[in-house]
N, C-alpha and C positions, 0 to 999 in steps of 0.2 A: 535733381540733387544727387550728389554722390552718396552711395550707401556706405556708412561707416561700419567696418567689421571690428568688433571688439576683440580683446586679447583672449577671452574665453572661447570665442568662436574659432579663432586661429589655432588655439591649442587643440580644440576638438577635431579640426581638420587634419592636423598633424598626426593625431592618434589614429584617425580613420585611415589615412594614407599608410601609416606603419602597419596597421592590422591587415590591410589588403595586400601589401607587398611582402610581409613577413613570411607567409607560407611558400611563396615562390623563391624568395631569397634563401630560406632554409633548405629547400629542395636543391637549389643550385650548389649550395655549400656541401650538402650531404652527398650529392651525386657526382660532383666535378672536383671541387677543391680538396675535400678530405681524401678521396682516392688518389689524387695527384700527389699530395704530401706523403701519403703512405707509400706510394710507388717510389718516391724519392728516397724514403728511408730504406725500403727493401732493396733498392739498388746497391746499398752499401752492406748488404748482408748475404749470407749463404743460407737459403731457405728453400725447402721443397714444397711448401704450401700445406704440409700436413703436420709437421713437428710443431710443438707448442711454442718453442723459443727459436728465434732466428739468430744465427751466429754472425756477429758483427765482424766484417773483414775490411772495412774502409773502402778504398778506391780500387781494390783488386779486380773487381768485375770490369771496371772501365779500362784498366791496363790490359786485361785479357781480351777485351772487346776489340781493341785496335791493334794488338800485337799478334794474336794467334787465331782470331775467328775470321777466317776467310769467307765463310758462308754468309756472314752478316754483311761484309763489305761487298760481296757479289750481289746481295739483295739490294743494297743501296745503289749500286750501279744500274741494276735492272729498273729500279723505281725511278731513278733520274732519267733514264732513256725513255721509259714509258711516259713519264710526265711531260717531257719535251715534245714527243711526237703527238701525244694525246692533246695537249694544249693547242698546238698548231693546227691539227686537224679539226678539232672541235670549233675553234673560233673562226677559221676560214669557212668551213661548211655552214656553220650557224649563220654567219653574216651573209653568205651567198643565198641561203634559203630565205633569210629575212628580206633581202632586197627583192627576191622574186615574189614573195607572198605578201609584201606590204602594198602591192598594187591592188587596184580595184578589180579583182577577178571573181567570177561567180563561184569558183571552187576554192577560193583562198581559205575560207573558214574551215572547210572540210579537210583540206591539206594540212592546215596548222594543227588540227586535232589529231590527224594521223601521225604526224611527226612527233607530237607531244606525248602520245599514249605510251610508248616504250619507257618514258621517264617515270611514269606512275608505277610500273611493274617493279617488283622486288628484283634486286641484282642477282640474287640466288636463282630465282625463277628464270631470269634472262639467261643466266649461265647454262642452266639445264636445257633450255630451249635451243640455244646455239650449239651446245654439245651434240644434241640430236641432229641438228642441221649439218654440222661438219662431218658427222659420221654417216648416219642413215640417209639424210636428205641429199647430200652431195653424191653419195654412192648411187642412189636411184637416178639422179640427173645424169650422171656419167653413163649409166646403162642406156638411157634414152638418147643422149646427144653424142656421146663419145668424146666430149671435150676433155683434153688431158688434165687441165688444171683441177678439174673436179675430183680427180682420183688422187690428188696429193694428200699426204698425211698432215692435215691442217693443225692437229693438236699433238702429233707425235714427232714431227720434224723440228729439230732445234732451230733451223734457219727460218722456219715459217711461223712457228707458234707465237712468236712475239707480235707479228702483224695480225694474227688471228685474235689475240687478246685485245689489242688496240682497236681493231675493227668493231668488236662487240661493245667495248666501252664507249666508243664514239657513237655507235648506232643507238645505244641506250640513252645517252645524255644530250645529244645534239638538239633535240626539240626544246629542252629547257633553255639553253643559251639562245636559241632562235627567238623565243618569246621575249627575252630581254632585249635583243637587238631590234626586234619589231617595235617594242615600246620606245626605244631610243630614236628610231627612225620617225615614228609618228609624232614625237615631241619636237622635231625640228620645224621651226616656223616655215610655213609655205611661202610667205612673202620673201624670205631670204633666198629660197631656191628659185623663185620666179625672178627676183632681181638679178641673181647670178646668171640665169638663163638669158635674160634680156641683154646682159653685158657680154654675151657670147660664149659662156661656159657650157659645154656639152659633154655627155658621156663620161669618160674616165676623168677628164679634167674637173668636171663638176663634182664627181665623187671624191677625188683626191683633195681638192682645194676647199670644198664646202662641207660635203656630207661627212667625211671622215673626221675632220677636226671637231665638228659639233657632236659627233658620236663618241667622243673620247670618254665621257663618264661611263657609258655602257660597256665600252671596250675594257676599261679598268676593272669594272665589276666582273665581267665574264672571265677575264684573264686570271684574276685572283681566285674566283670560285673554281675554275677549271684546274688551277695549280693545286689548291688544297685538296680537292676531290681526287685528283690523279695521284697525288702523293700518298693518300691513305687507301689506295685501291686494295681490296682484300677479298670480299665475298665473290666477286666475279671470277677471280683466279681460283679460289677454293672450289667453286662449282665447275669450272671448265677444266683445269689442268692439275689442281692440287700442288702446284709448284713444279710440275714436270714439264717436259721430259728431262730427267737428269738434273733437276734443280734449275732449269733454264728460265723459269718464270716465278722464281721465289721473290715476292715483293718484301719490303721491309716489314710491313704489318703482318704478313703471313709468317715471316721468320720469327717475329716477336711472339705470335700466337703459338707457334710450334715449340719454341724454347720454354715458354711459361706453362702451357697447358698440356702439351704432349710429353715433353721431357721432364715436367714437374720441377723445373728450375726457375722458381719465381724471382729469386734474387738477380740472376743473370738476365732473365727476361725483362725485369724492370730496368736494368741498366741499358739494355738495348732500346727499350721504349723511351727512356729519358734522352738518350743520345739522338734518337730519331726526332723527338720533340724539338730539341735545340736546332736540328737541321731544318725542320719545317719552319720554325720561328724565324730563322735567319733568311731563308729563301723568300718567305712571305713578306718580310720587312723590306728586303732589297727590291723585290718586284713592285711592291706598293709605292715605295719612294720613287722609283724610276718612272712609273706611269703617272704619278701625281705631278712630278716635275714636267713631264711632257704635256699634261693638261694645262699647267700654268703658263707654258710657253705659247700655247695656242692663242 
C-alpha cells in the first residue's frame, strides 16, 4: 500500500530543506552577489578605497576605459591570444594523453597520477618552480649540454615570454582535462566500437567517425572549462613575470588587480572588472551554443 504523506509532514520537510540550504544560500549571496552588485555601483564612481564617500561620476569610467586606456586594451589582446593558444594546446594534448593512457597498460595508473599531480599544486607555487627552472635550471643544463635554446631569456624576451607562460599553464592543467577525456572514452560502449571495427573502421577513421562524435559531451566540458580558466589567468603570471617584460604579459585580471589594489583606483578598477565580466559572459555563451549545436547534429 502507498504510504500517505500528510500536509504536516510535507510542511516539515520543506522547513528542513530550507534550514539545510539557507546557510549555503546566504554564503553565496554574501560572497558573490553582494560584491558583484557593489562592484557595479563603484564602477560608476571615483573612489580610492579609503575615502568615506565615493564620488558618483556616471559612465565616465567606461568612456575613459575604451577611449584612452591603451594598457587595458593591450591586456585584453594578450588575454585573448593566451586563451586561444592555451585552449587548443590543452585539449589536443589532454585528448592525446587520454587516448594513450585509456589502454590496459601496467603503468597507466602511475602515469595518470603523474600527469594529474601538477594540477593539485597551487598556481603560485607552480609559477615560482618554473621561474627557477627557466633561470637557474636551464642555465645549468646549458653549461652541461651547450644547447643554444637553453640560454635564451625565456622570461625576459618579449618574443618568447608568451610561449613560456602558455607552456607553464598547459603543463599545470593538462592532467585535469586528461582525466575528463579518459572518463568520456571509458563511457563509450565497447560493443559500438566492436561493431564499427567489424564493419571495417580502423585507426583514424574509427576515431573520427565513431570515437570523436561520442566524445562530444567531454569535449564541450573541457573546452568551456579551459576557456573560462584561461580567460581569468592571474596567479601564474604574477608569480612568473608580474606582467613583464615591458607589460608584454599583462592579463586582464592582472591589470584589474593593478588598477584597484596598487593604484588605489577602485572605481576605475571596478569598471575594468565589469567590462571584462561582460566579455567573458559573451564568449562563454557563444562557445557553449556552438558546441551544443554540434552535439545535437551528431
